[in-house]
Every structure is written in C-alpha cells, then in structure tokens.
PDB file of N, CA, C and O in Angstrom:
ATOM      1  N   UNK A   1      32.285 119.333  20.965  1.00  0.00           N
ATOM      2  CA  UNK A   1      32.561 120.377  19.969  1.00  0.00           C
ATOM      3  C   UNK A   1      32.828 119.750  18.621  1.00  0.00           C
ATOM      4  O   UNK A   1      33.713 118.906  18.481  1.00  0.00           O
ATOM      5  N   UNK A   2      32.071 120.160  17.642  1.00  0.00           N
ATOM      6  CA  UNK A   2      32.189 119.557  16.291  1.00  0.00           C
ATOM      7  C   UNK A   2      33.403 120.148  15.560  1.00  0.00           C
ATOM      8  O   UNK A   2      33.817 121.280  15.808  1.00  0.00           O
ATOM      9  N   UNK A   3      33.949 119.341  14.658  1.00  0.00           N
ATOM     10  CA  UNK A   3      35.105 119.768  13.863  1.00  0.00           C
ATOM     11  C   UNK A   3      34.747 120.972  13.002  1.00  0.00           C
ATOM     12  O   UNK A   3      35.570 121.866  12.805  1.00  0.00           O
ATOM     13  N   UNK A   4      33.554 120.996  12.505  1.00  0.00           N
ATOM     14  CA  UNK A   4      33.103 122.135  11.684  1.00  0.00           C
ATOM     15  C   UNK A   4      33.104 123.435  12.480  1.00  0.00           C
ATOM     16  O   UNK A   4      33.524 124.480  11.982  1.00  0.00           O
ATOM     17  N   UNK A   5      32.643 123.360  13.689  1.00  0.00           N
ATOM     18  CA  UNK A   5      32.624 124.508  14.542  1.00  0.00           C
ATOM     19  C   UNK A   5      34.032 125.007  14.818  1.00  0.00           C
ATOM     20  O   UNK A   5      34.284 126.210  14.768  1.00  0.00           O
ATOM     21  N   UNK A   6      34.942 124.104  15.106  1.00  0.00           N
ATOM     22  CA  UNK A   6      36.350 124.449  15.414  1.00  0.00           C
ATOM     23  C   UNK A   6      36.956 125.112  14.149  1.00  0.00           C
ATOM     24  O   UNK A   6      37.660 126.117  14.250  1.00  0.00           O
ATOM     25  N   UNK A   7      36.683 124.555  12.998  1.00  0.00           N
ATOM     26  CA  UNK A   7      37.250 125.116  11.765  1.00  0.00           C
ATOM     27  C   UNK A   7      36.693 126.533  11.559  1.00  0.00           C
ATOM     28  O   UNK A   7      37.419 127.424  11.117  1.00  0.00           O
ATOM     29  N   UNK A   8      35.434 126.738  11.872  1.00  0.00           N
ATOM     30  CA  UNK A   8      34.825 128.049  11.686  1.00  0.00           C
ATOM     31  C   UNK A   8      35.416 129.046  12.624  1.00  0.00           C
ATOM     32  O   UNK A   8      35.651 130.189  12.233  1.00  0.00           O
ATOM     33  N   UNK A   9      35.680 128.643  13.914  1.00  0.00           N
ATOM     34  CA  UNK A   9      36.266 129.516  14.887  1.00  0.00           C
ATOM     35  C   UNK A   9      37.687 129.947  14.430  1.00  0.00           C
ATOM     36  O   UNK A   9      38.046 131.123  14.472  1.00  0.00           O
ATOM     37  N   UNK A  10      38.481 128.924  13.987  1.00  0.00           N
ATOM     38  CA  UNK A  10      39.835 129.203  13.522  1.00  0.00           C
ATOM     39  C   UNK A  10      39.802 130.193  12.353  1.00  0.00           C
ATOM     40  O   UNK A  10      40.614 131.116  12.295  1.00  0.00           O
ATOM     41  N   UNK A  11      38.857 129.998  11.421  1.00  0.00           N
ATOM     42  CA  UNK A  11      38.753 130.890  10.272  1.00  0.00           C
ATOM     43  C   UNK A  11      38.406 132.331  10.764  1.00  0.00           C
ATOM     44  O   UNK A  11      38.965 133.309  10.267  1.00  0.00           O
ATOM     45  N   UNK A  12      37.505 132.437  11.716  1.00  0.00           N
ATOM     46  CA  UNK A  12      37.172 133.793  12.258  1.00  0.00           C
ATOM     47  C   UNK A  12      38.362 134.438  12.897  1.00  0.00           C
ATOM     48  O   UNK A  12      38.594 135.630  12.700  1.00  0.00           O
ATOM     49  N   UNK A  13      39.153 133.664  13.684  1.00  0.00           N
ATOM     50  CA  UNK A  13      40.322 134.215  14.376  1.00  0.00           C
ATOM     51  C   UNK A  13      41.336 134.704  13.323  1.00  0.00           C
ATOM     52  O   UNK A  13      41.894 135.796  13.434  1.00  0.00           O
ATOM     53  N   UNK A  14      41.556 133.860  12.300  1.00  0.00           N
ATOM     54  CA  UNK A  14      42.508 134.281  11.259  1.00  0.00           C
ATOM     55  C   UNK A  14      42.017 135.535  10.531  1.00  0.00           C
ATOM     56  O   UNK A  14      42.807 136.423  10.210  1.00  0.00           O
ATOM     57  N   UNK A  15      40.729 135.599  10.278  1.00  0.00           N
ATOM     58  CA  UNK A  15      40.136 136.822   9.609  1.00  0.00           C
ATOM     59  C   UNK A  15      40.361 138.038  10.485  1.00  0.00           C
ATOM     60  O   UNK A  15      40.744 139.099   9.993  1.00  0.00           O
ATOM     61  N   UNK A  16      40.126 137.890  11.789  1.00  0.00           N
ATOM     62  CA  UNK A  16      40.322 139.009  12.718  1.00  0.00           C
ATOM     63  C   UNK A  16      41.748 139.478  12.706  1.00  0.00           C
ATOM     64  O   UNK A  16      42.019 140.678  12.665  1.00  0.00           O
ATOM     65  N   UNK A  17      42.684 138.509  12.742  1.00  0.00           N
ATOM     66  CA  UNK A  17      44.139 138.839  12.750  1.00  0.00           C
ATOM     67  C   UNK A  17      44.477 139.598  11.434  1.00  0.00           C
ATOM     68  O   UNK A  17      45.229 140.572  11.440  1.00  0.00           O
ATOM     69  N   UNK A  18      43.919 139.137  10.358  1.00  0.00           N
ATOM     70  CA  UNK A  18      44.228 139.814   9.057  1.00  0.00           C
ATOM     71  C   UNK A  18      43.667 141.238   9.083  1.00  0.00           C
ATOM     72  O   UNK A  18      44.338 142.168   8.636  1.00  0.00           O
ATOM     73  N   UNK A  19      42.474 141.420   9.587  1.00  0.00           N
ATOM     74  CA  UNK A  19      41.863 142.777   9.684  1.00  0.00           C
ATOM     75  C   UNK A  19      42.719 143.672  10.580  1.00  0.00           C
ATOM     76  O   UNK A  19      43.013 144.817  10.236  1.00  0.00           O
ATOM     77  N   UNK A  20      43.110 143.136  11.723  1.00  0.00           N
ATOM     78  CA  UNK A  20      43.943 143.903  12.669  1.00  0.00           C
ATOM     79  C   UNK A  20      45.271 144.282  12.017  1.00  0.00           C
ATOM     80  O   UNK A  20      45.806 145.361  12.271  1.00  0.00           O
ATOM     81  N   UNK A  21      45.794 143.403  11.188  1.00  0.00           N
ATOM     82  CA  UNK A  21      47.082 143.688  10.535  1.00  0.00           C
ATOM     83  C   UNK A  21      46.929 144.654   9.388  1.00  0.00           C
ATOM     84  O   UNK A  21      47.843 145.425   9.098  1.00  0.00           O
ATOM     85  N   UNK A  22      45.768 144.623   8.720  1.00  0.00           N
ATOM     86  CA  UNK A  22      45.558 145.464   7.561  1.00  0.00           C
ATOM     87  C   UNK A  22      45.225 146.942   7.931  1.00  0.00           C
ATOM     88  O   UNK A  22      45.689 147.881   7.283  1.00  0.00           O
ATOM     89  N   UNK A  23      44.432 147.099   8.960  1.00  0.00           N
ATOM     90  CA  UNK A  23      43.999 148.437   9.380  1.00  0.00           C
ATOM     91  C   UNK A  23      45.147 149.401   9.612  1.00  0.00           C
ATOM     92  O   UNK A  23      45.124 150.510   9.080  1.00  0.00           O
ATOM     93  N   UNK A  24      46.162 149.009  10.399  1.00  0.00           N
ATOM     94  CA  UNK A  24      47.321 149.922  10.606  1.00  0.00           C
ATOM     95  C   UNK A  24      48.042 150.240   9.297  1.00  0.00           C
ATOM     96  O   UNK A  24      48.542 151.350   9.116  1.00  0.00           O
ATOM     97  N   UNK A  25      48.097 149.260   8.380  1.00  0.00           N
ATOM     98  CA  UNK A  25      48.734 149.510   7.077  1.00  0.00           C
ATOM     99  C   UNK A  25      47.979 150.556   6.279  1.00  0.00           C
ATOM    100  O   UNK A  25      48.571 151.441   5.662  1.00  0.00           O
ATOM    101  N   UNK A  26      46.631 150.432   6.304  1.00  0.00           N
ATOM    102  CA  UNK A  26      45.823 151.413   5.593  1.00  0.00           C
ATOM    103  C   UNK A  26      45.973 152.797   6.207  1.00  0.00           C
ATOM    104  O   UNK A  26      46.092 153.790   5.489  1.00  0.00           O
ATOM    105  N   UNK A  27      45.968 152.861   7.517  1.00  0.00           N
ATOM    106  CA  UNK A  27      46.147 154.181   8.221  1.00  0.00           C
ATOM    107  C   UNK A  27      47.524 154.714   7.867  1.00  0.00           C
ATOM    108  O   UNK A  27      47.672 155.917   7.647  1.00  0.00           O
ATOM    109  N   UNK A  28      48.539 153.857   7.806  1.00  0.00           N
ATOM    110  CA  UNK A  28      49.891 154.297   7.459  1.00  0.00           C
ATOM    111  C   UNK A  28      49.953 154.886   6.041  1.00  0.00           C
ATOM    112  O   UNK A  28      50.681 155.844   5.781  1.00  0.00           O
ATOM    113  N   UNK A  29      49.178 154.291   5.143  1.00  0.00           N
ATOM    114  CA  UNK A  29      49.193 154.793   3.764  1.00  0.00           C
ATOM    115  C   UNK A  29      48.580 156.203   3.680  1.00  0.00           C
ATOM    116  O   UNK A  29      49.037 157.042   2.904  1.00  0.00           O
ATOM    117  N   UNK A  30      47.553 156.443   4.480  1.00  0.00           N
ATOM    118  CA  UNK A  30      46.846 157.769   4.420  1.00  0.00           C
ATOM    119  C   UNK A  30      47.661 158.850   5.133  1.00  0.00           C
ATOM    120  O   UNK A  30      47.495 160.035   4.842  1.00  0.00           O
ATOM    121  N   UNK A  31      48.529 158.463   6.054  1.00  0.00           N
ATOM    122  CA  UNK A  31      49.311 159.494   6.801  1.00  0.00           C
ATOM    123  C   UNK A  31      50.448 160.036   5.974  1.00  0.00           C
ATOM    124  O   UNK A  31      51.194 160.896   6.440  1.00  0.00           O
TER     125      UNK A  31
END
C-alpha cells in the first residue's frame, strides 16, 4: 500500500466525517 493511497483514504474519511457532521447542523438550522 502506497503512502499516497493511504493519505487519500484518510482525506476521504475526514471529508465524510465533516459531511456527516455538517448535514445535521444544516437540518437543525432549517427546523
């Protein structure tokens, strides 16, 4: 496994966590 691939996977996981954290906040604002 290359270091570039690992870095890319970590970046994707962090992005997913941010999206999952932001979506409920947006829903909360509209309610």
